[in-house]
Biopython code that builds the backbone (N, CA, C, O; Angstrom):
import numpy as np
from Bio.PDB.StructureBuilder import StructureBuilder

atoms = [
    (1, "MET", "N", (0.982, -1.038, -0.151)),
    (1, "MET", "CA", (0.095, -0.142, -0.364)),
    (1, "MET", "C", (0.917, 1.208, 0.016)),
    (1, "MET", "O", (1.455, 1.395, 1.107)),
    (2, "ASN", "N", (0.918, 2.162, -1.132)),
    (2, "ASN", "CA", (1.356, 3.428, -0.866)),
    (2, "ASN", "C", (0.688, 3.674, 0.016)),
    (2, "ASN", "O", (-0.280, 2.963, 0.287)),
    (3, "GLU", "N", (1.094, 5.022, 0.894)),
    (3, "GLU", "CA", (0.327, 5.520, 2.118)),
    (3, "GLU", "C", (0.113, 7.162, 1.668)),
    (3, "GLU", "O", (1.023, 7.869, 1.236)),
    (4, "VAL", "N", (-0.927, 7.482, 1.818)),
    (4, "VAL", "CA", (-1.216, 9.349, 1.581)),
    (4, "VAL", "C", (-0.431, 10.166, 2.451)),
    (4, "VAL", "O", (-0.661, 10.067, 3.657)),
    (5, "LYS", "N", (0.642, 11.124, 1.976)),
    (5, "LYS", "CA", (1.169, 11.923, 3.452)),
    (5, "LYS", "C", (0.439, 13.275, 3.171)),
    (5, "LYS", "O", (0.248, 13.856, 2.103)),
    (6, "TRP", "N", (0.067, 13.623, 4.536)),
    (6, "TRP", "CA", (-0.363, 14.521, 5.203)),
    (6, "TRP", "C", (0.200, 15.574, 6.026)),
    (6, "TRP", "O", (0.794, 15.278, 7.063)),
    (7, "VAL", "N", (0.052, 16.913, 5.611)),
    (7, "VAL", "CA", (0.732, 17.878, 5.937)),
    (7, "VAL", "C", (-0.218, 19.052, 6.547)),
    (7, "VAL", "O", (-0.841, 19.704, 5.709)),
    (8, "LYS", "N", (-0.338, 19.281, 7.470)),
    (8, "LYS", "CA", (-0.957, 20.771, 8.067)),
    (8, "LYS", "C", (-0.727, 21.992, 7.280)),
    (8, "LYS", "O", (0.352, 22.534, 7.043)),
    (9, "ILE", "N", (-1.793, 22.306, 6.947)),
    (9, "ILE", "CA", (-1.443, 24.065, 5.779)),
    (9, "ILE", "C", (-0.419, 24.911, 6.982)),
    (9, "ILE", "O", (0.803, 24.782, 7.048)),
    (10, "ASP", "N", (-1.168, 25.686, 7.780)),
    (10, "ASP", "CA", (-0.830, 26.548, 8.816)),
    (10, "ASP", "C", (-1.480, 26.508, 9.768)),
    (10, "ASP", "O", (-2.704, 26.444, 9.645)),
    (11, "GLN", "N", (-0.800, 26.535, 11.198)),
    (11, "GLN", "CA", (-2.207, 26.549, 12.155)),
    (11, "GLN", "C", (-2.489, 27.114, 12.587)),
    (11, "GLN", "O", (-2.810, 26.880, 13.752)),
    (12, "ASN", "N", (-2.611, 28.248, 12.087)),
    (12, "ASN", "CA", (-3.785, 28.889, 12.112)),
    (12, "ASN", "C", (-5.387, 28.941, 10.703)),
    (12, "ASN", "O", (-6.169, 29.878, 10.538)),
    (13, "TYR", "N", (-5.369, 28.050, 10.208)),
    (13, "TYR", "CA", (-5.719, 27.628, 9.395)),
    (13, "TYR", "C", (-6.429, 25.811, 8.973)),
    (13, "TYR", "O", (-5.709, 24.980, 8.418)),
    (14, "GLU", "N", (-7.535, 25.584, 9.272)),
    (14, "GLU", "CA", (-7.904, 24.442, 9.050)),
    (14, "GLU", "C", (-8.075, 24.068, 7.612)),
    (14, "GLU", "O", (-8.883, 24.430, 6.757)),
    (15, "GLY", "N", (-6.722, 22.946, 7.603)),
    (15, "GLY", "CA", (-6.757, 22.451, 6.373)),
    (15, "GLY", "C", (-5.148, 21.676, 6.245)),
    (15, "GLY", "O", (-4.135, 21.851, 6.922)),
    (16, "TYR", "N", (-5.465, 20.624, 4.893)),
    (16, "TYR", "CA", (-4.013, 19.943, 5.102)),
    (16, "TYR", "C", (-3.753, 19.669, 3.259)),
    (16, "TYR", "O", (-4.550, 19.816, 2.333)),
    (17, "ILE", "N", (-2.536, 19.295, 3.257)),
    (17, "ILE", "CA", (-2.132, 18.637, 1.788)),
    (17, "ILE", "C", (-1.447, 17.885, 1.709)),
    (17, "ILE", "O", (-0.268, 17.967, 2.055)),
    (18, "GLY", "N", (-2.283, 16.422, 0.968)),
    (18, "GLY", "CA", (-1.682, 15.605, 1.274)),
    (18, "GLY", "C", (-1.529, 14.910, -0.123)),
    (18, "GLY", "O", (-2.392, 14.676, -0.969)),
    (19, "THR", "N", (0.018, 14.609, -0.123)),
    (19, "THR", "CA", (0.692, 13.441, -1.892)),
    (19, "THR", "C", (0.481, 12.409, -1.609)),
    (19, "THR", "O", (0.203, 11.963, -0.496)),
    (20, "ILE", "N", (0.615, 11.751, -2.844)),
    (20, "ILE", "CA", (1.097, 10.401, -2.873)),
    (20, "ILE", "C", (1.346, 10.372, -4.461)),
    (20, "ILE", "O", (0.786, 10.862, -5.442)),
    (21, "GLY", "N", (2.393, 9.604, -4.242)),
    (21, "GLY", "CA", (3.155, 9.020, -5.562)),
    (21, "GLY", "C", (3.174, 7.983, -6.222)),
    (21, "GLY", "O", (3.402, 6.831, -5.854)),
    (22, "ILE", "N", (2.877, 8.479, -7.438)),
    (22, "ILE", "CA", (2.491, 7.325, -8.974)),
    (22, "ILE", "C", (3.530, 6.397, -9.018)),
    (22, "ILE", "O", (4.656, 6.789, -8.709)),
    (23, "ASN", "N", (3.329, 5.076, -9.391)),
    (23, "ASN", "CA", (4.057, 3.947, -9.738)),
    (23, "ASN", "C", (5.333, 4.597, -10.732)),
    (23, "ASN", "O", (5.278, 5.733, -11.202)),
    (24, "ASP", "N", (6.210, 3.871, -10.898)),
    (24, "ASP", "CA", (7.585, 4.293, -11.162)),
    (24, "ASP", "C", (7.966, 5.785, -11.398)),
    (24, "ASP", "O", (8.752, 6.298, -12.195)),
    (25, "THR", "N", (7.036, 6.388, -10.306)),
    (25, "THR", "CA", (7.972, 7.722, -9.961)),
    (25, "THR", "C", (7.531, 8.751, -11.223)),
    (25, "THR", "O", (8.166, 9.775, -11.475)),
    (26, "ARG", "N", (6.498, 8.372, -11.875)),
    (26, "ARG", "CA", (6.039, 9.550, -12.727)),
    (26, "ARG", "C", (5.118, 10.652, -12.717)),
    (26, "ARG", "O", (4.601, 11.314, -13.617)),
    (27, "GLY", "N", (5.045, 10.677, -11.405)),
    (27, "GLY", "CA", (4.273, 11.938, -11.004)),
    (27, "GLY", "C", (3.604, 11.872, -9.255)),
    (27, "GLY", "O", (3.843, 11.064, -8.357)),
    (28, "VAL", "N", (2.879, 12.847, -9.279)),
    (28, "VAL", "CA", (1.821, 12.424, -8.046)),
    (28, "VAL", "C", (0.850, 13.694, -8.269)),
    (28, "VAL", "O", (0.805, 14.727, -8.936)),
    (29, "TYR", "N", (-0.065, 12.834, -7.096)),
    (29, "TYR", "CA", (-0.914, 13.208, -6.516)),
    (29, "TYR", "C", (-1.202, 14.265, -5.712)),
    (29, "TYR", "O", (-1.000, 13.821, -4.582)),
    (30, "THR", "N", (-1.605, 15.569, -5.597)),
    (30, "THR", "CA", (-1.548, 15.964, -4.768)),
    (30, "THR", "C", (-3.312, 16.267, -4.204)),
    (30, "THR", "O", (-4.332, 16.683, -4.753)),
    (31, "PHE", "N", (-2.997, 15.858, -3.018)),
    (31, "PHE", "CA", (-4.911, 16.156, -2.465)),
    (31, "PHE", "C", (-4.977, 17.693, -1.530)),
    (31, "PHE", "O", (-4.103, 17.746, -0.665)),
    (32, "HIS", "N", (-5.996, 19.052, -1.620)),
    (32, "HIS", "CA", (-6.205, 20.343, -0.786)),
    (32, "HIS", "C", (-7.338, 19.765, 0.044)),
    (32, "HIS", "O", (-8.382, 19.386, -0.485)),
    (33, "LEU", "N", (-7.112, 19.703, 1.382)),
    (33, "LEU", "CA", (-8.019, 19.407, 2.125)),
    (33, "LEU", "C", (-8.822, 21.159, 3.023)),
    (33, "LEU", "O", (-8.189, 21.634, 3.965)),
    (34, "VAL", "N", (-9.552, 21.545, 2.767)),
    (34, "VAL", "CA", (-9.829, 22.593, 3.769)),
    (34, "VAL", "C", (-10.941, 22.984, 4.156)),
    (34, "VAL", "O", (-11.699, 23.133, 3.198)),
    (35, "LYS", "N", (-11.414, 23.232, 5.162)),
    (35, "LYS", "CA", (-12.229, 23.227, 6.125)),
    (35, "LYS", "C", (-13.379, 24.405, 5.494)),
    (35, "LYS", "O", (-12.825, 25.410, 5.048)),
    (36, "ARG", "N", (-14.635, 24.397, 5.423)),
    (36, "ARG", "CA", (-15.884, 25.034, 4.753)),
    (36, "ARG", "C", (-16.173, 25.553, 6.083)),
    (36, "ARG", "O", (-15.940, 25.082, 7.196)),
    (37, "PRO", "N", (-16.947, 27.038, 5.566)),
    (37, "PRO", "CA", (-17.524, 27.830, 6.740)),
    (37, "PRO", "C", (-18.820, 26.309, 7.227)),
    (37, "PRO", "O", (-19.423, 25.383, 6.684)),
    (38, "HIS", "N", (-18.616, 26.977, 8.658)),
    (38, "HIS", "CA", (-19.761, 26.221, 8.966)),
    (38, "HIS", "C", (-20.992, 26.583, 8.687)),
    (38, "HIS", "O", (-21.775, 25.701, 9.039)),
    (39, "TYR", "N", (-21.583, 27.616, 8.144)),
    (39, "TYR", "CA", (-23.154, 27.485, 7.509)),
    (39, "TYR", "C", (-22.950, 27.128, 5.811)),
    (39, "TYR", "O", (-23.574, 27.800, 4.990)),
    (40, "CYS", "N", (-22.105, 26.114, 5.407)),
    (40, "CYS", "CA", (-22.257, 24.786, 4.382)),
    (40, "CYS", "C", (-23.077, 24.464, 4.616)),
    (40, "CYS", "O", (-23.403, 24.728, 5.773)),
    (41, "ASP", "N", (-23.980, 23.737, 3.861)),
    (41, "ASP", "CA", (-24.212, 22.423, 3.677)),
    (41, "ASP", "C", (-24.184, 21.378, 2.516)),
    (41, "ASP", "O", (-24.486, 20.191, 2.394)),
    (42, "ARG", "N", (-23.907, 21.924, 2.076)),
    (42, "ARG", "CA", (-22.786, 20.442, 1.436)),
    (42, "ARG", "C", (-21.593, 20.132, 1.631)),
    (42, "ARG", "O", (-20.890, 19.630, 0.755)),
    (43, "GLY", "N", (-21.193, 20.393, 2.836)),
    (43, "GLY", "CA", (-20.444, 19.140, 3.979)),
    (43, "GLY", "C", (-19.304, 20.613, 4.560)),
    (43, "GLY", "O", (-19.041, 21.788, 4.304)),
    (44, "ASP", "N", (-18.983, 19.586, 5.398)),
    (44, "ASP", "CA", (-17.779, 20.233, 6.304)),
    (44, "ASP", "C", (-16.018, 20.519, 5.608)),
    (44, "ASP", "O", (-15.184, 21.361, 5.941)),
    (45, "TRP", "N", (-15.947, 19.273, 4.402)),
    (45, "TRP", "CA", (-14.504, 19.762, 4.416)),
    (45, "TRP", "C", (-14.917, 19.566, 2.533)),
    (45, "TRP", "O", (-15.853, 18.946, 2.028)),
    (46, "LEU", "N", (-13.692, 20.441, 1.792)),
    (46, "LEU", "CA", (-13.367, 20.545, 0.358)),
    (46, "LEU", "C", (-12.363, 20.031, 0.415)),
    (46, "LEU", "O", (-11.522, 20.457, 1.206)),
    (47, "LEU", "N", (-12.026, 18.633, -0.629)),
    (47, "LEU", "CA", (-11.072, 18.211, -1.224)),
    (47, "LEU", "C", (-10.905, 18.193, -2.824)),
    (47, "LEU", "O", (-11.567, 17.639, -3.702)),
    (48, "MET", "N", (-9.897, 18.917, -2.857)),
    (48, "MET", "CA", (-9.447, 18.953, -4.582)),
    (48, "MET", "C", (-8.274, 18.124, -4.913)),
    (48, "MET", "O", (-7.517, 17.840, -3.984)),
    (49, "ILE", "N", (-8.033, 17.731, -5.994)),
    (49, "ILE", "CA", (-7.197, 16.726, -6.079)),
    (49, "ILE", "C", (-6.529, 17.713, -7.314)),
    (49, "ILE", "O", (-7.216, 18.543, -7.909)),
    (50, "GLU", "N", (-4.854, 17.448, -7.640)),
    (50, "GLU", "CA", (-4.287, 18.060, -9.026)),
    (50, "GLU", "C", (-3.250, 16.997, -9.118)),
    (50, "GLU", "O", (-2.541, 16.584, -8.200)),
    (51, "TYR", "N", (-3.269, 16.535, -10.624)),
    (51, "TYR", "CA", (-2.034, 15.855, -10.935)),
    (51, "TYR", "C", (-0.616, 16.503, -11.698)),
    (51, "TYR", "O", (-0.734, 17.447, -12.479)),
    (52, "LYS", "N", (0.775, 15.876, -11.380)),
    (52, "LYS", "CA", (2.132, 16.631, -11.878)),
    (52, "LYS", "C", (2.762, 15.379, -11.921)),
    (52, "LYS", "O", (3.126, 14.538, -11.100)),
    (53, "GLY", "N", (2.775, 15.535, -13.255)),
    (53, "GLY", "CA", (3.935, 14.621, -13.947)),
    (53, "GLY", "C", (3.608, 14.227, -15.627)),
    (53, "GLY", "O", (3.327, 15.082, -16.467)),
    (54, "ASP", "N", (3.726, 12.561, -15.941)),
    (54, "ASP", "CA", (3.921, 12.139, -16.955)),
    (54, "ASP", "C", (2.097, 12.287, -17.473)),
    (54, "ASP", "O", (1.268, 12.063, -16.590)),
    (55, "LYS", "N", (1.682, 12.591, -18.631)),
    (55, "LYS", "CA", (0.381, 12.200, -18.856)),
    (55, "LYS", "C", (-0.609, 11.572, -18.866)),
    (55, "LYS", "O", (-1.818, 11.631, -18.641)),
    (56, "LEU", "N", (0.667, 10.544, -19.380)),
    (56, "LEU", "CA", (-0.305, 8.652, -19.433)),
    (56, "LEU", "C", (-0.055, 8.343, -18.241)),
    (56, "LEU", "O", (-0.399, 7.191, -17.978)),
    (57, "ALA", "N", (0.508, 9.029, -17.219)),
    (57, "ALA", "CA", (0.195, 7.959, -15.798)),
    (57, "ALA", "C", (-0.818, 8.352, -15.086)),
    (57, "ALA", "O", (-1.097, 7.648, -14.115)),
    (58, "SER", "N", (-1.601, 9.497, -15.338)),
    (58, "SER", "CA", (-3.146, 9.863, -15.013)),
    (58, "SER", "C", (-4.281, 9.320, -15.611)),
    (58, "SER", "O", (-4.522, 9.377, -16.817)),
    (59, "THR", "N", (-5.299, 8.549, -14.369)),
    (59, "THR", "CA", (-5.967, 8.469, -15.471)),
    (59, "THR", "C", (-7.328, 9.183, -14.543)),
    (59, "THR", "O", (-8.364, 8.531, -14.411)),
    (60, "LEU", "N", (-7.252, 9.921, -14.220)),
    (60, "LEU", "CA", (-7.899, 11.027, -13.506)),
    (60, "LEU", "C", (-9.425, 11.674, -14.762)),
    (60, "LEU", "O", (-9.082, 12.073, -15.876)),
    (61, "ASP", "N", (-10.336, 11.680, -14.536)),
    (61, "ASP", "CA", (-11.329, 12.211, -15.399)),
    (61, "ASP", "C", (-12.553, 12.652, -14.557)),
    (61, "ASP", "O", (-12.448, 12.777, -13.337)),
    (62, "GLU", "N", (-13.676, 12.880, -15.194)),
    (62, "GLU", "CA", (-14.621, 13.865, -14.784)),
    (62, "GLU", "C", (-15.747, 12.462, -13.839)),
    (62, "GLU", "O", (-16.735, 12.582, -13.115)),
    (63, "GLN", "N", (-15.094, 11.438, -14.244)),
    (63, "GLN", "CA", (-16.098, 10.287, -13.658)),
    (63, "GLN", "C", (-15.228, 10.301, -11.708)),
    (63, "GLN", "O", (-15.976, 9.872, -10.829)),
    (64, "ASP", "N", (-14.357, 10.588, -11.432)),
    (64, "ASP", "CA", (-13.614, 10.997, -10.463)),
    (64, "ASP", "C", (-14.256, 12.034, -9.534)),
    (64, "ASP", "O", (-14.060, 12.110, -8.322)),
    (65, "GLY", "N", (-15.052, 12.822, -10.273)),
    (65, "GLY", "CA", (-15.730, 13.484, -9.213)),
    (65, "GLY", "C", (-15.253, 14.510, -7.529)),
    (65, "GLY", "O", (-15.582, 14.502, -6.343)),
    (66, "PHE", "N", (-14.133, 15.417, -8.614)),
    (66, "PHE", "CA", (-13.660, 15.888, -8.120)),
    (66, "PHE", "C", (-14.457, 17.421, -8.328)),
    (66, "PHE", "O", (-15.422, 17.538, -9.082)),
    (67, "PRO", "N", (-13.860, 18.613, -7.495)),
    (67, "PRO", "CA", (-13.902, 18.595, -5.788)),
    (67, "PRO", "C", (-14.879, 17.673, -5.528)),
    (67, "PRO", "O", (-15.760, 17.383, -6.338)),
    (68, "ARG", "N", (-14.680, 16.853, -3.638)),
    (68, "ARG", "CA", (-15.909, 16.076, -3.374)),
    (68, "ARG", "C", (-15.786, 16.860, -2.307)),
    (68, "ARG", "O", (-14.897, 17.700, -2.170)),
    (69, "TYR", "N", (-16.699, 16.612, -1.482)),
    (69, "TYR", "CA", (-17.628, 17.082, -0.042)),
    (69, "TYR", "C", (-17.669, 15.667, 0.528)),
    (69, "TYR", "O", (-18.078, 14.554, 0.197)),
    (70, "PHE", "N", (-16.794, 16.492, 1.954)),
    (70, "PHE", "CA", (-17.559, 15.525, 2.898)),
    (70, "PHE", "C", (-18.067, 15.940, 4.725)),
    (70, "PHE", "O", (-17.578, 16.869, 5.368)),
    (71, "PHE", "N", (-18.906, 15.180, 5.129)),
    (71, "PHE", "CA", (-19.432, 15.388, 6.131)),
    (71, "PHE", "C", (-18.645, 15.049, 7.408)),
    (71, "PHE", "O", (-18.113, 13.939, 7.436)),
    (72, "GLY", "N", (-18.482, 15.992, 8.635)),
    (72, "GLY", "CA", (-17.772, 14.786, 9.819)),
    (72, "GLY", "C", (-16.316, 15.439, 9.441)),
    (72, "GLY", "O", (-16.155, 16.480, 8.804)),
    (73, "SER", "N", (-15.512, 14.772, 9.863)),
    (73, "SER", "CA", (-14.045, 15.332, 10.633)),
    (73, "SER", "C", (-13.297, 14.980, 9.571)),
    (73, "SER", "O", (-13.640, 14.130, 8.749)),
    (74, "ASP", "N", (-12.005, 15.766, 9.540)),
    (74, "ASP", "CA", (-10.898, 15.622, 8.878)),
    (74, "ASP", "C", (-10.477, 14.172, 8.419)),
    (74, "ASP", "O", (-10.473, 13.708, 7.278)),
    (75, "ASP", "N", (-10.120, 13.573, 9.631)),
    (75, "ASP", "CA", (-10.050, 11.964, 9.408)),
    (75, "ASP", "C", (-10.386, 11.158, 8.869)),
    (75, "ASP", "O", (-9.655, 10.245, 8.486)),
    (76, "GLU", "N", (-12.179, 11.277, 8.572)),
    (76, "GLU", "CA", (-13.028, 10.516, 7.707)),
    (76, "GLU", "C", (-12.426, 11.135, 6.531)),
    (76, "GLU", "O", (-12.045, 10.125, 5.940)),
    (77, "ALA", "N", (-12.077, 12.146, 5.778)),
    (77, "ALA", "CA", (-11.940, 12.561, 4.842)),
    (77, "ALA", "C", (-10.911, 12.263, 4.165)),
    (77, "ALA", "O", (-10.901, 12.126, 2.942)),
    (78, "LYS", "N", (-9.555, 12.086, 5.231)),
    (78, "LYS", "CA", (-8.369, 11.333, 4.579)),
    (78, "LYS", "C", (-7.928, 9.763, 4.550)),
    (78, "LYS", "O", (-6.972, 9.259, 3.961)),
    (79, "GLU", "N", (-9.033, 9.075, 5.463)),
    (79, "GLU", "CA", (-9.262, 8.055, 5.658)),
    (79, "GLU", "C", (-10.206, 7.650, 3.798)),
    (79, "GLU", "O", (-9.974, 6.632, 3.145)),
    (80, "GLN", "N", (-10.937, 8.472, 3.484)),
    (80, "GLN", "CA", (-11.080, 7.826, 2.177)),
    (80, "GLN", "C", (-10.953, 8.072, 1.163)),
    (80, "GLN", "O", (-11.619, 7.713, 0.192)),
    (81, "MET", "N", (-9.898, 8.860, 1.236)),
    (81, "MET", "CA", (-8.929, 9.874, 0.270)),
    (81, "MET", "C", (-7.570, 8.229, 0.135)),
    (81, "MET", "O", (-7.070, 7.786, -0.899)),
    (82, "GLN", "N", (-7.384, 7.790, 1.409)),
    (82, "GLN", "CA", (-6.131, 6.572, 1.267)),
    (82, "GLN", "C", (-6.824, 5.410, 0.694)),
    (82, "GLN", "O", (-6.390, 4.462, 0.040)),
    (83, "ARG", "N", (-7.730, 5.642, 1.003)),
    (83, "ARG", "CA", (-8.921, 4.078, 0.115)),
    (83, "ARG", "C", (-9.377, 4.326, -1.338)),
    (83, "ARG", "O", (-9.746, 3.341, -1.977)),
    (84, "TRP", "N", (-9.386, 5.227, -1.776)),
    (84, "TRP", "CA", (-9.420, 5.871, -2.635)),
    (84, "TRP", "C", (-8.057, 5.659, -3.820)),
    (84, "TRP", "O", (-8.151, 5.043, -4.882)),
    (85, "ALA", "N", (-7.077, 6.206, -3.402)),
    (85, "ALA", "CA", (-5.807, 5.984, -3.817)),
    (85, "ALA", "C", (-5.457, 4.226, -3.850)),
    (85, "ALA", "O", (-4.933, 3.776, -4.869)),
    (86, "ASN", "N", (-5.738, 3.409, -2.831)),
    (86, "ASN", "CA", (-5.351, 2.242, -2.808)),
    (86, "ASN", "C", (-6.130, 1.332, -3.896)),
    (86, "ASN", "O", (-5.815, 0.177, -4.181)),
    (87, "LYS", "N", (-7.087, 1.987, -4.392)),
    (87, "LYS", "CA", (-7.973, 1.284, -5.638)),
    (87, "LYS", "C", (-6.882, 1.461, -6.773)),
    (87, "LYS", "O", (-6.356, 0.585, -7.459)),
    (88, "ARG", "N", (-6.651, 3.074, -6.787)),
    (88, "ARG", "CA", (-6.549, 2.981, -8.049)),
    (88, "ARG", "C", (-4.856, 2.366, -8.937)),
    (88, "ARG", "O", (-3.802, 2.824, -8.495)),
    (89, "GLN", "N", (-4.818, 1.500, -9.966)),
    (89, "GLN", "CA", (-3.404, 1.009, -10.160)),
    (89, "GLN", "C", (-2.602, 1.924, -10.177)),
    (89, "GLN", "O", (-1.860, 1.685, -9.225)),
    (90, "GLU", "N", (-2.361, 2.589, -10.529)),
    (90, "GLU", "CA", (-1.239, 3.692, -10.594)),
    (90, "GLU", "C", (-0.063, 3.805, -9.333)),
    (90, "GLU", "O", (1.159, 3.893, -9.213)),
    (91, "CYS", "N", (-1.483, 3.731, -8.361)),
    (91, "CYS", "CA", (-0.819, 4.241, -6.657)),
    (91, "CYS", "C", (-0.397, 2.714, -6.110)),
    (91, "CYS", "O", (-0.489, 2.742, -4.883)),
    (92, "LYS", "N", (-0.059, 1.671, -6.474)),
    (92, "LYS", "CA", (0.026, 1.001, -6.150)),
    (92, "LYS", "C", (1.476, 0.567, -6.726)),
    (92, "LYS", "O", (1.970, -0.513, -6.405)),
]
sb = StructureBuilder()
sb.init_structure("model")
sb.init_model(0)
sb.init_chain("A")
sb.init_seg("    ")
for serial, (resi, resn, name, xyz) in enumerate(atoms, 1):
    if name == "N":
        sb.init_residue(resn, " ", resi, " ")
    sb.init_atom(name, np.array(xyz, "f"), 0.0, 1.0, " ", f" {name:<3s}", serial, name[0])
structure = sb.get_structure()
């Protein structure tokens, strides 16, 4: 299993950056997980993803459904993204 490495963005800001490498070091997925305002009804956390590297290594498309909204804790969102990465062939 290739693990997503999460880093807190700032002590005063509720957000994280997560990265996971792609097979054969062809690139990296970077997750941006940020806390949404308390009044938002589409989720407590927003997660966006970007890919940098060999264009042929990435298979992200509109079916992957980013950005994603998560209710609950940041830990729940991080766990779901770890499971997402574990299922992707290029991350194994």
